N, C-alpha and C positions, 0 to 999 in steps of 0.2 A: 391487497384489495382495498384496504382502508385508505392508503395513500392515493390509490387510483381514483377513489370516490372523491377525495378532497380536491385533487387536481381538476376533475370534471366540474365540481361545484364552483371552484374559483373561476374556471373558464366561462361557465354559464353566467356567473355573477358579473364578470367583466363585460361580456357581450351585451347582457341585458342593461347594465348601467350605461354603457356607451350609447346604446340605442335611445335610452330614456333621456340622456343628456342632450341629444340632438332635438328631441321634442320640446324640451323646456329652455333651449337656447343657453345652456351653461357649458363652458369649456369641458370637454370630456375628461381631461386629466384631473381637473378640480373635483368633479363629481366622483370619480373613481377613488381619489384620496379620501374623501369624506365617507364614502361607502365602506372602504377598507377599514377605516378607524372604527366606524360603528359596528361592523361585523366582528372586528377584533375583540371588542368588549363583550360579545355574547359568550356566556360561560361554556356552552356546548361546542364552541368553535375551537378546533385543535390548534395548538400553537405551531406556527410555521417559522422555524428558525432558518434564516437565510444564510447559506454558505457563500461568503464573499467571492471565493474563487469561481464557484459555479455561476454566480450572478455576473461577474465580469466576463466570463467566457461565453455564457449563453446569450446574454443580451447585448453587450458592447459591440462585438464584431459585426453582426448584421445591421444594427442600427447605425453605427458609424459608417459602414460601407454604403448604406442606402443614402445617408445624408451627403456623403462625399460624391456619390454617383450623380445626385440630382443638383449639386451646386455647379454653377457655371465656372469653368476653369478660367475663362477670360475675366469674369467679374471678380473671382478670387484673386487673380493676379493684380487687377487694378486696385483692389482694396487691401493688398498684402501689408502695406505699412500700418494701417489701422488694426488689421487682424493680428499681426505679430506683436504690436504694442500691447493689445489687450490680452493675448493668449500667453505671452511670456512675461513682459514687464509688469503688467497689472497683477498677475498671479503672485509674484514674489512680493510686490508692494502690499497686497491684501494679506498674504501670510504674515508679514511683519506687523501690519496694522492690527490684525486680530490677536497676534501674540502679545503685543504691548498692552492692548485692552484687557485681555484675559489675565495677564500677570498682575496687573494693578487692581483688577476688579474682583477676581475670584480667589477667595482664601485657599491657601495650600497649593496654588498653581505655580510651579517652577518655570523657569525660562524654557527648558527643553520641552516640558509638557505643553506650555503655551504655544510653542512652535508646531507641535504635533497637531493641536487643535486648529491653528491657523492654516496649516497645509491641507488639512482635510476639507476645510470650508473655503479654500482660496479660489477654486475653479468653478465657473458656471457649467451647466450640464447640457450636453448636446440634445439629449432626449427631451428635457424640459423646454429648451429653446424652440425646438421644432414642434413639439406637441402643443404648446400653449399658443405660439404665434400663428400656427397654421389656420388659414381661413379668415384671418382678421383683416386682410387687405393691406398689410404692411408693405411699404415700398420694397421693390426687389433688392435694391442696394442694402437696405437695412437688414433684410433677412440674410443676405450673403455675408455681411459682417458678423452677425450673431452666430450663424452656423459655422462660419470659418473659424471664429474665435473658439467656440466650444468643441470643435473638432480637434484642435491642437492643444488647448490648455490643460487637458487631462494629463498629458505627458509631463508638463511643467509641475503640476501639483503632485504627481506621483514621485518625481525626483525630490521635491522639497520634503515630502512626507518621509521618504526613505532616510534622508539625512537627519530629520527631526527625531525619528525613532532611534536612530543610531546614537544620537546625543543623549537620549534618556538612558540607554544602556551603558553610557560612559565613554563611548568612542568620541575622540576629539574631532571637532569640525575644522577642516582645512579648506579655505576658500578656493585656492587654485585647483585642488583635487575635486571639489564639488562642481566647479565650473567645467572642468575637463570631462567629468562623468556626465554632466548634463548634455554637453555637446555630443559625446559618444552615444548616449541613449537616443537622442533625437536623430543623429546622423545614421546610426545603426538601424533604426526603425525605417528611415527613408530608403536605405540600401535594400533591406529585406523586402519592403513593399514593392520597390521597383523591380527586383529580381523575380519575385512571384508574379508580378504583372506581366513581365516579358515571357515567362514560362507559360502562363495561362493564355496569353494572346496567341502564342504559337500553337497551343493545343486546340484552342477554339477555332482557329483558321482551318484546322484539319477536319473538325466536326461541324463547321458553320451551318450546314444545311439541316442538321438534326437538332431541332429546338429542345427536345427533352434532355439530351446529353449536355448541350450548351448551358441550359438553365440550371441543371443539376450541378455542373462544375462551378457556376457562378455562386450558387448557394453554399457550396462546400468551402470555397477558397477563402472567404473572410475568416472563418474559424481556423483554417490551416495557417494562414498568414499570421494571425494573432499568436497562435501557439509557437510557431517557428521563432518569431521575434522575442517572445517572452523566454523561450528556451535559451536564447543567446543573451538574455538580460538587456535587451534594447526595447524601445517603445513599441509595443503591440498596437497601441492607438495610432501612432504615426504610420506604421506599416499598413494598417487597414485603410487609413485615409488615402495614402498614396495609391494603393490598389484601386480604391473607388474612383479617384480622379482619373487614373489611367483608363479604367474600364469605361468610364463615361465617354471619354473622347473616342475610344475604339468602337463602342457600340453605335455611336452616331455615324461613323464613317464606314464600318465594315459589316454590321449585323443586317441580315435580311429583315424586312418589315414584320413577317410573321413571328420571328424569334423575339424581336423587340416588344411586340404586343403581348405575347405570352409571358415574357419576363416581367413586364410592367404589372400585369394582372396578378401574377404570382407574388411578386414582392409587396404589392399593396396589401394583400391579405396577411403576409408574414409580419410586416411592420405594424399593421393595425393590432394584431394579437400581442406582439411583444411590447408595444407602447402601452397598451391597456394594462397588461399584466404588471409592468413595472410600477405604475402609479398605484394600482391596487395593493401590491405587495408592500410598498412604502407605508400605506395606511394600515395594513394588517400588522406590520412590525411595531408600530408605536405602542400598543398596549403591552406587548412583550417587554419592550425596553422600559416602559413605565413601571412595571412590577419589580424591576431590579434596582430602582432608585428608592432610597428612604423617603417616606411620605413627607417628612418635615422639610426636605430639600427640593421637592418637586416645583413648587411655585417660585422659590428663590432662583433656581436654575432656569426656569422658564423665562423669568425676567432677564437673566443674563443673556439668554438666547435672543430675546427681542432686541436687546441693546446691540448685540453682535450683528444682527440683520441690519439695523439702522446704520451702524458704522461702516459695514461693507458697502451699503448703498451710497453713502457719502463719499467713500474712497473711490468707488467706481464712477460716480458722477463727476468728481473732480478730475479724474484721469481722462474720461471721455470728452469733457468740455475742453480740457487742455489739448487733447489730440485734435479736436475741431479747430481750435485757434492755431495750433502749429501747422496744420495742413494749409489753412488759408494764408498764413504768413509765408510759408514756403512757396505757394502758388503765386502770390503777389511778387515774391522775390525772384520770379522766373526760374525757380529750381525745377527739376524733372518730376513734377507732380501733375498727374492728369486731372483735368477739371472734374472728371467723373468720380474721382476719389474724394472730392469735397462733400461735406454734408452740413445741414443747418442745425439750429438749436433744438428744433422739434425732434429731429432724428436722434440727436444726442440724448435727449430725455428718454425716448423709446428704447434706445440701446441700453441706457442705464437701468431702466425699470424691467427690461427683459432678462437681465442677468440673474437667473434663479439657480439655486443649488438643487441637486437631484440625486439620482441613483448612484453615481460614482462616489459622491461624498459619503453616502450611506454605506456603500460597500467597503470603502476604505476604513470608515469608523468601526464597523463590525469586525473588520479584519485585523484590528489592533491585537497584538498577541496577548494572551491571558497572563503569561508570566515572562519575566526577564530571563536572560541566559543563566543567571545564578539561581533560578528557581523561585525567586521572590515574585509576588503579584505585581503586575504592571500598575504603577501608581495612578489613581484617579481614573481608571479605565471606564467604569460605569458612568462617571460624571461626564467624561469626554464624549462617550457614545450617546448619552442622553442629550447633551447639548447639540451634538451634530444632527440628531434626528429632529429635534424641535426646531432648529434653525432651518432645516430642509422643509419642514411642514409650514412654518411661518412664511418662508420665502415663496414656496409654491402657492399656498393658499392666498396670502396677502397680495403678492405681486400678480399672480396668475388670474385671480378673480377681478382685479382692478384694471389689468392691462387692456381688455377690450374697451372699457369705458374711456381710458386715456387715449387710445388710438382713435376712437370715435370723436372725442373732443377736439383733437388736433386736426381732424379732417373737416370739421364744421367751420 
């Protein structure tokens, strides 16, 4: 009963804060973060330890599915060059950049540990990108690139993290094996997502006139798809994204209007609740992580986190502007680049500034094993988790609160 009361209190707090944010014209995710942090410091507030596996399973599948469902497949295809560049290439560049910085900046940080930290913080977050940019009037192309990137890059980051943790435990890194596994993880996720989509589309055609059955199946299948993919050690993220893209096209062509209307209303409520809970939980988690850090190191590591946020922004800015230049050069050279895929410097800056870390980085960090296979404690685990949480908070609050102002300036 105590846990039940805590869940109800958190839900009520989230709904109330979301409504208040609309009244005072502050982005909902940002206010929920601040409220979560403040309530987390209240002595009577029970500590809510997040289980990373539950977080990944409960939140990721429906949120990824919804984002993929609402993205235009044609726009996604048009901007696939930019999306793949940011979602794959930039992830590994950012991992390496953070690793180099951490190795030379933070005392006691070995190369394997530095790459663990880099992989945790390498990917932008789909939930953050959608939650913060929603309602700002950002051009549709920019939103497509941001959502498309953050839908795919989690798979790249998770593969990089897996190899980094293996290096900490003493397993040798072999480039060709890592590359092959990366392709298998992504390709396997694509196959699982496509197969589940085909099976679901056949089932839905049979029940297409029954809105309750159809919508119940649609709610269930993102979770099933994610679990099937993870069971076969392929990307659950990619599998759910493929399912969402396929269902988006199917619904436009095959679903009756009353099924589409009911589905949209239902999903709007689900996504509102899950989005709000994620940002509130990130805020509530900070005081718990803070208690595990020696007080003498708190401000020092907060400074390290601020530097990491700055470096990741600079790396991202350089890669986005380089992509803008490369696309324009390719288009002028009469290569097969659509004019619709080009973007200007203002768009480049918005794409750069919208790249925030979020719940996936936090879940991966908390999921770092407590001990190595030989029973020894995982080196610098508390420090890496603390750095990850602070980077997420600085990223979300710093970039999230200033993004509306930046978008407004560029429009004027």
